[in-house]
C-alpha positions, 0 to 999 in steps of 0.5 A: 385787903378786900376789893370794894364792890361798885354799884355796877358789880351788882348788875349784869349787862343784858346781851343785845338781841336780834330783831327777830327774837321775842320783844318783851319789856325787858328787851326793848330799847326806848328812846325819847327824842330830845324835844320830847323830854318828860316834864312834869307840867307844861310851862304855861305862859301867864299874861301879867297884864291879864291878872287882877292886882287888886285884891278884893277882885281876884279870882282865888288861886284854888279856882284855877285848874290845878296844873295852873296853879303854880304858874298863877302864883308865879305870876303874882309874885313877880307882880308883888303885892298890890300896895297903892300910895295915896296921900289919904285913903278913905276913912272908916266910921267906927262909931264916933271916930273915923279911922283910915289905912296908913300907907306907912304900914306897907314899910313895916308889913311888906306882905300887906296889900290894899283894895281901893275897891273895898278900902281894907287890907289883905295878906298876900301870902295868904292869897297865894296859898289859901285853900277853898276854906280859908283859915282867916277870911279877914285877910283873903276874902273880906278884908280887914279894916278895923284900923284901930286894932292895927296900932294897939301894941301887943294886940296889933292884928297885923303882928297877931296874923303873922305870929308875932308879938313884938 
């Protein structure tokens, strides 16, 4: 029966050299103090109270410095989608009809956000991961306010936005 080789058998141990010998990169030992371990990026403490809750007033994530984007995302995720509950939202005029946002949509579409400033709906995940040129600005920049299209069966805009036809 043949003996199996271990990974260590493929490598030879280097002999320790004295300080008087040539110091090439291959024989220098480098030690890093435990308080200076390598991190991909330093942790940045974001004050959640300094972040804008209303989606219409927020600075887009892509406008932050690259090394801060993930921390900003985490802070907004901790805040959760902005879903102000009101008894009645302001009406939007569509021809002869006045329609308005409905708070019960928050239960069905947990990703949904509402801006009191714009009287419009926004998509929380799209805000978190949008690029400089968003694919769907109605849910990230402009806000969605065509309330008639929400309860429109298979053509429900919110269902179409998430790619669902049920």
